[in-house]
C-alpha positions in Angstrom: -38.6 47.1 82.3 -35.2 47.9 83.9 -35.5 50.6 86.5 -33.1 52.5 88.8 -33.9 54.4 91.9 -32.5 57.8 92.9 -33.0 59.3 96.4 -32.9 63.1 96.1 -34.0 66.5 97.1 -33.5 68.6 94.0 -33.4 71.8 96.0 -33.4 73.1 93.3 -32.8 70.9 90.3 -29.6 71.9 88.5 -27.2 70.7 85.8 -25.4 68.4 88.2 -28.6 66.5 88.8 -29.3 66.3 85.1 -25.8 65.0 84.6 -26.4 62.3 87.3 -29.5 61.0 85.5 -27.7 61.1 82.1 -24.7 59.2 83.5 -26.9 56.7 85.2 -28.6 55.8 82.0 -25.3 55.6 80.2 -24.2 53.0 82.7 -27.4 51.0 82.8 -28.9 51.5 79.3 -30.8 54.2 77.6 -34.2 52.4 78.1 -33.7 52.3 81.9 -36.6 53.9 83.7 -35.6 56.4 86.4 -37.6 56.5 89.7 -36.9 59.3 92.1 -37.7 59.2 95.8 -37.7 63.0 96.6 -38.1 64.9 99.8 -41.3 66.9 100.0 -41.7 70.5 101.2 -38.9 70.2 103.8 -35.3 69.1 103.3 -32.9 67.1 105.4 -30.7 70.1 106.3 -33.7 71.3 108.4 -35.2 74.0 106.1 -38.2 74.7 103.9 -37.5 73.5 100.3 -36.8 76.4 97.9 -39.9 75.5 95.8 -42.8 73.2 96.6 -42.5 69.4 96.0 -44.8 69.3 92.9 -42.8 72.0 91.2 -39.5 70.3 91.9 -40.9 66.9 90.9 -42.0 68.5 87.6 -38.4 69.7 87.1 -37.2 66.2 87.6 -39.6 64.7 85.1 -38.8 67.3 82.5 -35.1 66.4 82.8 -35.0 62.6 82.6 -36.9 61.1 85.5 -40.0 59.0 84.8 -41.6 58.7 88.2 -41.2 60.9 91.3 -42.6 59.7 94.7 -42.4 61.5 98.0 -40.2 60.8 101.0 -42.5 61.9 103.8 -41.4 64.9 105.8 -41.0 63.1 109.2 -38.4 60.8 107.6 -36.7 63.6 105.6 -36.1 65.4 109.0 -34.0 62.5 110.4 -30.3 62.1 110.4 -28.6 61.0 107.2 -28.9 57.4 108.3 -32.7 57.7 108.9 -33.2 59.6 105.7 -31.3 56.9 103.7 -33.1 54.0 105.4 -36.6 55.5 104.7 -35.7 56.2 101.0 -34.3 52.6 100.5 -37.4 51.2 102.3 -39.7 53.0 99.8 -37.7 52.0 96.8 -37.4 48.4 97.9 -41.2 48.1 98.5 -42.0 49.8 95.3 -40.9 46.6 93.7 -39.5 47.8 90.4 -36.0 49.1 90.9 -33.1 46.7 90.4 -30.6 49.4 91.0 -29.9 52.4 93.2 -27.8 55.3 91.8 -26.2 58.0 93.8 -23.5 60.6 93.2 -20.3 60.6 95.2 -17.1 62.6 95.4 -15.0 59.4 95.3 -16.8 57.7 92.5 -15.6 54.3 93.7 -18.2 51.8 94.8 -15.6 49.4 96.2 -14.3 51.8 98.9 -17.9 53.0 99.7 -19.0 49.4 100.2 -15.9 48.7 102.4 -16.7 51.8 104.5 -20.4 50.7 104.9 -19.2 47.3 106.2 -16.5 48.7 108.5 -18.6 51.4 110.1 -21.2 49.0 111.4 -18.7 46.6 112.9 -18.5 46.0 116.6 -15.0 47.6 116.6 -16.3 50.8 115.1 -19.2 50.9 117.5 -16.9 50.6 120.5 -14.6 53.3 119.2 -17.5 55.6 118.3 -18.9 55.3 121.8 -15.5 56.1 123.3 -15.3 59.3 121.4 -18.9 60.2 122.1 -18.1 59.9 125.8 -15.5 62.6 125.3 -18.1 65.1 124.2 -17.6 65.2 120.4 -20.4 65.0 117.9 -21.6 61.7 116.5 -20.2 62.5 113.0 -16.8 63.4 114.5 -16.8 60.3 116.7 -17.6 58.1 113.7 -14.9 59.8 111.7 -12.3 59.0 114.4 -13.5 55.4 114.5 -13.1 55.1 110.8 -9.7 56.7 110.9 -8.5 54.1 113.3 -9.9 51.2 111.3 -9.4 52.3 107.7 -6.4 54.7 107.8 -6.2 57.0 104.8 -9.2 55.4 103.2 -11.4 56.8 105.9 -11.2 60.2 104.1 -14.2 58.9 102.2 -16.3 59.9 105.3 -15.2 63.5 105.0 -17.4 64.3 101.9 -21.2 64.6 102.3 -22.2 62.7 99.2 -19.9 59.9 100.0 -21.5 59.7 103.5 -24.9 59.5 102.0 -23.8 56.8 99.6 -22.4 54.8 102.5 -25.7 55.2 104.3 -27.6 54.0 101.2 -25.4 50.9 101.0 -25.8 50.3 104.8 -29.6 50.5 104.3 -29.6 48.1 101.4 -27.6 45.6 103.5 -29.9 46.1 106.5 -33.1 45.4 104.6 -31.6 42.6 102.5 -32.6 44.4 99.4 -31.7 43.0 96.0 -31.0 46.5 94.6 -27.5 46.9 93.3 -25.8 50.2 94.1 -24.3 52.3 91.3 -22.3 55.4 91.9 -21.6 58.3 89.6 -18.6 60.6 90.1 -19.9 64.0 91.3 -18.6 67.0 89.4 -19.2 70.7 89.5 -19.5 72.8 92.7 -18.9 71.2 96.1 -22.0 70.3 98.1 -23.3 73.4 99.9 -20.5 75.5 98.5 -20.7 78.9 97.0 -19.4 78.1 93.6 -20.5 76.1 90.6 -23.9 74.5 90.6 -24.0 73.6 94.2 -27.6 73.7 95.5 -26.6 76.1 98.3 -25.2 78.6 95.9 -28.2 78.4 93.7 -30.6 78.8 96.6 -28.9 82.0 97.7 -29.3 83.5 94.2 -32.9 82.4 94.0 -33.7 84.0 97.4 -32.4 87.2 95.9 -35.0 86.7 93.1 -32.3 85.9 90.6 -32.6 82.6 88.6 -29.1 81.1 88.0 -29.9 80.2 84.5 -26.3 79.2 83.6 -26.4 76.4 86.2 -29.9 75.0 85.5 -31.5 73.2 82.6 -33.8 75.4 80.5 -37.0 73.6 81.6 -36.0 73.9 85.3 -35.5 77.7 84.8 -38.9 77.9 83.2 -40.5 76.0 86.1 -38.7 78.3 88.6 -40.0 81.4 86.8 -43.5 80.0 86.8 -43.4 79.5 90.6 -41.9 83.0 91.2 -44.4 84.7 88.9 -47.3 82.9 90.6 -46.0 84.0 94.0 -45.2 80.4 95.2 -41.5 81.0 95.8 -38.7 81.2 96.4 -39.3 79.8 99.9 -37.2 79.5 103.1 -37.9 79.1 106.8 -37.0 82.7 107.3 -40.0 83.7 105.2 -42.3 82.0 107.7 -40.3 82.8 110.7 -43.1 84.4 112.8 -45.4 81.4 112.2 -42.6 79.0 113.2 -41.6 81.0 116.3 -45.2 81.1 117.4 -45.4 77.3 117.3 -42.0 76.9 119.0 -43.0 79.2 121.9 -46.1 77.1 122.7 -44.7 73.6 122.0 -44.4 71.4 125.1 -43.1 68.1 123.6 -39.4 68.8 123.1 -38.5 65.7 125.1 -40.4 63.6 122.5 -38.3 64.8 119.5 -35.9 62.6 117.6 -32.5 63.2 119.0 -33.6 64.9 122.2 -30.9 63.4 124.4 -28.5 64.6 127.1 -30.5 67.7 127.9 -30.8 69.0 124.4 -34.6 69.1 124.8 -34.2 71.4 127.7 -31.9 73.7 125.8 -34.3 73.9 122.9 -37.3 74.6 125.1 -35.4 77.3 127.0 -34.2 79.3 124.1 -37.2 78.7 121.7 -39.4 80.2 124.3 -37.6 83.5 124.5 -35.3 84.2 121.6 -36.6 86.7 119.0 -35.4 84.9 115.9 -34.6 81.4 114.6 -31.0 82.3 114.0 -30.5 83.3 117.7 -32.1 80.1 118.9 -29.7 78.1 116.8 -26.8 80.1 118.0 -27.7 79.7 121.7 -28.5 76.0 121.4 -25.4 75.0 119.3 -22.5 73.3 121.0 -19.6 71.3 119.6 -21.6 68.1 120.4 -24.6 69.0 118.2 -24.4 69.9 114.5 -26.4 72.9 113.3 -28.3 70.7 110.9 -29.5 68.5 113.7 -30.8 71.4 115.7 -32.5 72.9 112.6 -34.2 69.6 112.0 -35.4 69.4 115.6 -36.8 72.9 115.5 -38.7 72.1 112.3 -40.0 68.9 113.9 -41.1 70.9 117.0 -42.9 73.4 114.8 -44.7 70.6 112.9 -45.4 68.4 116.0 -43.4 65.5 114.7 -42.1 63.1 117.4 -39.7 60.2 117.4 -42.7 57.8 117.5 -43.9 59.0 114.1 -40.8 57.4 112.4 -40.6 54.4 114.6 -41.8 52.3 111.6 -40.9 52.6 107.9 -43.1 54.8 105.6 -46.5 53.1 105.3 -47.4 54.3 101.8 -46.0 55.5 98.4 -47.2 59.0 97.4 -46.8 59.8 93.7 -45.8 63.4 93.0 -45.2 63.4 89.2 -44.8 61.1 86.2 -44.6 60.8 82.5 -45.9 58.1 80.2 -43.2 55.7 81.2 -44.0 56.4 84.9 -47.7 55.8 84.2 -46.8 52.4 82.6 -44.8 51.5 85.7 -47.9 52.2 87.8 -50.1 50.2 85.5 -51.5 46.7 85.8 -48.5 45.2 84.2 -46.0 47.4 86.0 -44.9 47.5 89.6 -46.0 45.0 92.3 -45.7 47.4 95.2 -45.7 46.0 98.8 -47.3 49.3 100.0 -50.4 51.2 99.0 -49.7 53.7 96.2 -51.4 57.1 96.6 -52.5 58.9 93.5 -55.5 60.7 94.8 -55.0 62.1 98.3 -58.5 61.1 99.5 -57.6 57.5 99.1 -55.4 57.7 102.2 -58.5 57.5 104.4 -58.9 53.9 103.4 -55.4 53.0 104.7 -54.1 51.9 108.2 -54.1 54.3 111.2 -50.3 55.0 110.8 -50.8 56.0 107.2 -53.7 58.3 108.0 -51.7 59.9 110.8 -48.6 60.4 108.7 -50.6 61.9 105.8 -52.3 64.3 108.3 -48.9 65.3 109.5 -47.9 66.0 105.9 -51.0 68.0 105.3 -50.3 70.2 108.4 -46.7 70.5 107.3 -47.8 71.9 103.9 -50.2 74.3 105.7 -47.2 75.8 107.4 -45.0 75.7 104.3 -47.4 77.7 102.2 -47.3 80.5 104.7 -43.8 81.3 103.4 -45.2 82.0 99.9 -44.7 85.6 98.7 -48.3 85.8 97.4 -51.0 86.0 100.0 -53.5 84.4 97.6 -51.4 81.3 97.4 -51.4 80.6 101.1 -54.7 78.9 101.5 -54.9 75.9 103.8 -55.7 72.3 102.9 -53.6 72.2 99.7 -52.2 68.8 100.5 -55.6 67.3 99.9 -56.1 69.1 96.6 -52.9 68.1 94.7 -52.9 65.2 92.3 -49.7 64.1 90.6 -48.1 66.3 87.9 -48.5 64.5 84.5 -45.8 65.5 82.0 -46.8 64.5 78.5 -44.1 64.0 75.7 
């Protein structure tokens, strides 16, 4: 069976995501299976996901995906490069996907592939280091390097989905994967804008307890409503702020966080210990050298006790979140030949290697913190990670 992979967050699932799946099938064939590698209860921008991973995975299955597996939280909370590499690693080791599809603002695979090659060249590395030495952020230094080497075509680095696409292609090249990249022109609201069906705009409405029905598929609206009525959302880091602050004030391992360089660990430790709110910590720590997303990710990692050592190696297992009948066939005896253990029942993780057990325990603890942001007290019980089997969506 032909299959395509999509690395995603669906935070929340909207019409743009549905269109991406539809256009991907139009490009590869209607019978193509869609496998999503989706971030779990935390997202790459350094926040709690608006709804829990099983609810978001269900939305994906109801709108064209066949199988949704989890990108573990420690890898989600890396830079765009680390996020992409972990997603590609899981897809490649899943052993079924011949293609990777992603949305991009440019919609041109040729220029994205060129950018992926240029930006890892020695010339780009030298120029990036030169700009970093002048105190600019890594993203800005890389942009200036690209400007020097690609001229006007370097504008491709100025759009967030293009950047992720470039990182996916870099990761495919790095791992020597046989997956072929496919890009779909992104339409609708800009990424993290306040118009159209951008995820950021929709989250703001949801956090006001308004479901943006005009920008979401009907089944996704129903799933959101179910979560809200049940008291399991909407969720944000702000809703668990006291719990997060409590952990930050007692955390002693800032020097072990991913990206804790050039005194950033000391700045985090200093302000996390005394500031009264997450927003004020971010404001005090922020400099032109460090993006706000990077600092948010580091704070979440500190609250969860995730260190750089936890992502030193690629993800050691494949955790299934949701599937339909096609997804079940992919996981059957005649389906995928995965190069990693596939977790259906959480208890099976205890039979895996030490790294896998440690990672799953981190995930379980991360979920224990996440559920403290639920509106309903009755839904905040601990140990939920060990009780959740995949969502099965029947036709």
